[in-house]
C-alpha positions in Angstrom: -11.7 -31.6 0.9 -11.8 -34.5 3.4 -8.7 -35.9 5.1 -9.6 -37.7 8.3 -7.5 -36.9 11.4 -8.4 -38.2 14.8 -5.2 -38.6 16.7 -1.6 -37.6 16.7 -0.7 -41.0 15.2 -2.6 -40.0 12.0 0.0 -37.2 11.5 3.4 -38.1 13.0 4.3 -40.9 10.6 3.9 -38.5 7.6 6.0 -35.6 9.0 9.1 -35.4 6.8 12.3 -34.4 8.5 13.9 -31.1 7.6 10.8 -29.5 6.0 10.1 -27.1 8.8 7.2 -29.0 10.3 7.5 -29.8 14.0 5.7 -31.4 16.9 5.9 -29.2 20.0 4.6 -30.2 23.5 3.1 -27.7 25.9 1.3 -27.8 29.2 -1.9 -29.8 28.6 -1.6 -30.0 24.8 0.7 -30.4 21.8 0.9 -28.7 18.4 1.8 -29.8 14.9 2.9 -26.7 13.0 5.5 -25.4 10.6 8.2 -23.0 11.8 9.8 -22.3 8.4 9.0 -23.2 4.8 11.0 -24.8 2.0 10.2 -25.8 -1.5 8.9 -29.2 -0.4 7.2 -28.2 2.9 3.7 -28.4 1.7 3.9 -31.0 -1.1 1.2 -33.3 0.3 -2.3 -32.7 1.5 -1.4 -34.0 5.0 1.5 -31.5 5.2 -0.9 -28.7 4.3 -2.9 -29.7 7.4 0.2 -29.1 9.6 -0.7 -25.5 10.3 -1.6 -25.4 14.0 -3.3 -28.8 14.7 -3.8 -29.3 18.4 -3.9 -32.5 20.4 -4.6 -33.4 24.0 -2.0 -35.3 26.2 -3.5 -38.6 25.0 -3.0 -37.6 21.4 -6.6 -36.9 20.5 -7.3 -34.0 18.1 -8.8 -31.0 19.9 -8.6 -28.2 17.3 -8.2 -28.0 13.5 -7.8 -24.5 12.2 -7.2 -23.5 8.6 -5.1 -25.7 6.3 -2.2 -24.0 4.5 -3.5 -22.2 1.4 -1.6 -20.0 -1.1 -1.7 -16.8 -3.0 -3.5 -16.8 -6.4 -0.9 -17.7 -9.0 1.6 -19.0 -6.4 1.2 -22.7 -7.1 -0.5 -22.8 -10.5 -1.6 -20.3 -13.1 -4.7 -18.2 -12.1 -6.7 -19.5 -15.0 -6.3 -23.1 -13.7 -8.3 -22.4 -10.5 -11.8 -24.0 -10.6 -13.6 -20.7 -11.2 -16.6 -22.5 -12.6 -17.2 -24.3 -9.3 -19.2 -22.9 -6.5 -17.3 -20.3 -4.4 -17.5 -17.2 -2.4 -15.2 -14.2 -2.0 -14.4 -13.2 1.6 -12.7 -10.1 3.0 -9.2 -10.8 4.2 -8.8 -9.1 7.6 -5.5 -7.9 8.7 -5.1 -9.4 12.2 -4.2 -12.7 13.8 -5.9 -16.1 13.3 -7.5 -17.3 16.6 -9.3 -20.5 17.4 -10.7 -22.1 20.6 -9.9 -25.4 22.2 -10.6 -27.2 25.5 -7.5 -27.7 27.6 -7.8 -29.4 31.0 -11.5 -28.9 30.9 -11.4 -25.2 30.2 -12.1 -23.1 27.1 -8.9 -21.4 25.8 -8.0 -19.4 22.7 -4.9 -20.3 20.6 -2.9 -18.9 17.7 -1.3 -21.2 15.2 1.6 -21.8 17.6 -0.6 -22.4 20.7 -1.6 -20.3 23.7 0.2 -17.0 23.9 -0.2 -13.5 25.2 -2.0 -12.5 22.1 -4.5 -15.4 22.3 -5.1 -14.6 26.0 -5.8 -11.0 25.0 -8.2 -12.2 22.4 -9.9 -14.4 25.0 -10.4 -11.4 27.2 -12.0 -9.5 24.3 -14.5 -12.4 23.6 -18.0 -11.7 24.9 -20.4 -14.3 26.1 -21.9 -15.0 22.6 -18.5 -15.7 21.2 -17.6 -18.0 24.0 -20.9 -19.9 23.9 -20.5 -20.4 20.1 -17.0 -21.8 20.7 -18.2 -24.2 23.4 -21.2 -25.4 21.4 -19.1 -25.9 18.2 -16.4 -27.8 20.0 -18.9 -30.0 21.7 -20.4 -30.7 18.2 -16.9 -31.6 16.8 -16.1 -28.3 15.0 -13.4 -25.7 15.3 -14.6 -22.1 14.7 -11.9 -19.9 13.3 -11.7 -16.2 14.0 -9.6 -13.2 13.1 -8.6 -11.0 16.0 -8.1 -7.4 15.1 -7.2 -4.6 17.5 -5.5 -1.2 17.8 -2.9 -3.0 19.9 -2.5 -5.9 17.4 -1.8 -3.8 14.3 0.0 -5.6 11.4 -0.4 -3.1 8.6 -4.0 -1.8 8.7 -5.4 0.1 11.7 -8.6 -1.0 13.5 -10.5 1.2 15.9 -11.4 -1.4 18.5 -10.6 -5.0 19.4 -12.9 -7.5 17.7 -13.2 -11.2 17.0 -14.7 -11.9 13.5 -15.8 -15.4 12.6 -14.1 -16.5 9.4 -14.9 -20.2 9.1 -16.0 -23.3 10.9 -14.3 -26.6 10.3 -15.3 -30.1 11.2 -12.4 -31.5 13.1 -12.4 -35.1 12.1 -12.9 -34.7 8.4 -11.5 -31.2 7.9 -14.7 -30.2 5.9 -15.4 -26.5 6.0 -19.0 -25.4 6.8 -20.5 -23.6 3.8 -20.2 -19.8 4.3 -24.0 -19.3 4.2 -24.3 -21.6 7.2 -21.4 -19.8 8.9 -23.2 -16.5 8.4 -26.4 -17.9 9.8 -24.6 -19.4 12.8 -23.0 -16.0 13.5 -26.4 -14.3 13.3 -27.9 -16.9 15.6 -25.3 -16.2 18.3 -24.9 -12.5 17.6 -21.3 -12.8 16.5 -19.5 -10.7 13.9 -18.9 -12.6 10.6 -16.5 -11.9 7.8 -17.9 -10.0 4.8 -18.8 -12.0 1.7 -19.1 -10.9 -1.9 -20.3 -12.4 -5.2 -18.4 -15.1 -6.9 -15.8 -14.2 -9.5 -17.0 -14.0 -13.1 -13.8 -12.6 -14.6 -10.7 -13.9 -12.6 -8.3 -11.6 -14.6 -10.3 -8.4 -13.8 -10.8 -9.5 -10.2 -7.1 -10.1 -9.7 -6.1 -6.8 -11.4 -8.7 -4.8 -9.5 -7.8 -6.3 -6.1 -4.1 -5.7 -6.5 -4.9 -2.0 -7.3 -6.9 -1.5 -4.1 -5.8 0.5 -1.1 -6.9 0.4 2.5 -7.6 -3.4 2.5 -5.4 -6.5 2.8 -7.3 -8.3 0.0 -9.7 -11.3 -0.4 -9.9 -15.0 0.1 -11.7 -17.1 -2.5 -13.3 -20.0 -0.7 -14.5 -22.9 -2.9 -17.2 -25.2 -1.8 -14.9 -28.2 -1.6 -12.6 -26.4 0.9 -10.0 -25.2 -1.6 -8.9 -21.6 -0.9 -6.7 -19.0 -2.5 -5.9 -15.5 -1.3 -5.4 -12.3 -3.3 -3.6 -9.4 -1.7 -3.5 -5.7 -2.7 -0.1 -4.6 -3.9 -0.1 -1.6 -1.6 -0.7 -3.9 1.4 1.9 -6.4 0.3 4.5 -3.7 0.0 3.7 -2.3 3.4 3.8 -5.7 4.9 7.2 -6.5 3.4 8.5 -3.2 4.6 7.2 -3.8 8.2 8.6 -7.3 8.1 12.0 -5.9 7.2 12.1 -3.9 10.4 12.8 -7.1 12.4 16.4 -7.1 11.0 18.7 -4.2 11.4 20.6 -5.0 8.2 17.5 -4.2 6.2 17.0 -0.8 7.7 20.7 -0.1 7.2 20.5 -1.2 3.6 17.6 1.3 3.0 19.8 4.1 4.3 22.9 3.0 2.4 21.0 2.7 -0.9 19.0 5.9 -0.4 15.7 4.0 -0.3 14.5 5.4 3.1 12.2 8.0 1.5 10.4 5.3 -0.5 10.0 3.0 2.5 8.8 5.6 5.1 5.3 6.1 3.5 4.7 2.4 3.7 5.3 2.2 7.5 3.0 2.8 10.5 3.7 6.2 12.2 5.5 4.6 15.1 7.7 2.5 12.8 8.4 5.5 10.5 9.5 7.6 13.5 11.9 4.9 14.7 13.4 4.5 11.2 13.8 8.3 10.9 15.6 8.3 14.3 17.9 5.5 13.2 18.5 7.1 9.8 19.4 10.5 11.3 21.8 8.8 13.8 23.6 6.9 11.1 23.9 10.0 8.9 25.2 11.9 11.9 27.9 9.3 12.3 28.6 9.5 8.6 28.9 13.3 8.7 31.3 13.0 11.7 33.6 10.6 9.9 33.5 12.5 6.6 34.6 15.7 8.5 37.3 13.7 10.3 38.7 12.1 7.2 38.5 15.4 5.1 40.2 17.3 7.9 43.1 14.8 8.2 43.7 14.7 4.5 43.6 18.5 4.3 46.1 18.8 7.0 48.4 15.8 6.2 47.7 14.9 2.6 51.0 16.4 1.5 53.0 13.8 3.5 54.7 10.9 1.8 52.4 7.9 1.4 54.2 5.9 4.0 54.1 8.6 6.6 50.5 9.3 5.9 49.6 5.6 6.2 51.3 5.5 9.6 49.3 8.6 10.7 46.0 7.2 9.5 46.6 3.9 11.2 46.8 5.7 14.5 43.8 7.9 13.8 41.3 5.7 12.0 39.7 2.3 12.0 41.0 0.1 9.2 37.7 0.5 7.3 38.0 4.2 7.4 41.7 4.1 6.4 40.5 2.5 3.2 38.0 5.3 2.7 40.7 7.9 3.3 43.1 6.4 0.7 40.2 6.2 -1.8 39.6 9.9 -1.1 43.2 10.6 -2.0 42.6 8.9 -5.3 39.5 11.0 -6.1 36.6 9.1 -4.5 34.8 11.5 -2.2 34.9 10.4 1.5 31.1 10.4 1.7 30.8 8.0 -1.2 33.4 5.7 0.4 31.6 5.8 3.8 28.3 4.9 2.1 30.0 1.9 0.5 31.1 0.9 4.1 27.4 1.0 5.1 26.3 -1.0 2.0 28.9 -3.7 2.6 27.9 -4.0 6.2 24.2 -4.3 5.4 24.7 -7.7 3.8 24.2 -9.6 7.1 23.9 -9.2 10.8 27.5 -10.2 11.5 28.8 -7.5 9.2 26.5 -4.9 10.9 28.3 -5.7 14.2 31.6 -4.8 12.6 30.6 -1.2 12.2 28.2 -0.8 15.2 30.7 1.1 17.4 31.9 3.2 14.5 28.5 4.6 13.8 27.0 4.1 17.2 24.2 1.9 15.7 21.2 1.3 18.0 18.2 -0.4 16.4 15.3 -1.2 18.7 12.5 -2.8 16.7 10.7 -4.0 19.9 9.8 -0.4 20.6 7.6 -0.2 17.5 3.9 -0.3 18.2 2.5 -2.1 15.2 
């Protein structure tokens, strides 16, 4: 894999509008990165490089982290991968990609998006051997790429202590990846942690099946000698990651409650996340119990009234959504079932959630989750 990039001008002419790839300017550097993906976002090799490229104010390339690579089977059938070519299987750590760069004459760490609180935290974690490796590699024209794992940077899997693990080293100009054996030797020379490596794949079907069945790991990355890479994730990890990602949107949590899926989701979450979901679940159900009792009580006391009189009474006593629930209850649909339908309809999007927020006193606080 060789695609020469030296300056911003080597990239900008090839960025296609409305594909999610942007050029963002920061203090002392700029970034070419994608902020969302569409079907055509990564159609070209140069687009696949737009995953956190960094440039100095003069437009010179200063960092080249991983290119965009995909899940096994995502872009082509698994059997079409070049299994007969030289490759190595690497552990896929569950943290955040971190790489160094020189900005205004100083060594800094960055994520794909640039400098952040997380990258600064990773920099504080870095010991002298890590920093020396970074400086030496940058001077030689390479970008070392690390995974930052920490108890305070939990995604799905838990780690006991903060650590930077060397994943790869990439020649900036050409994009060529250093062979993993050389990466491991480099890490040993500097006394830096390096990602675990395993034998090449002899039976891709068995490898895929066995990896997907594993628990307690994220998965593996298959790194081919020419730079091509594919990732394989364990099903249990993928499910937990999807569940945790869903916590960012209240409508998802409400949908779990409305469809009775909460008990299936809770085991997939971290303890802090599960606790917050249970709290929200209990509060929603308390609101549901309250309105069920209110509606049942009104119908028990006034259900004998003529329809017109009952409608006038319910208009005074209930929100329009709950009036519909009451009238359905008169026709034989239990009030609780009608209320659950109100929740299901509201969980379609954020705007609809707002229409019932006061009714059920909804208070979702995903920022309180310690992942």
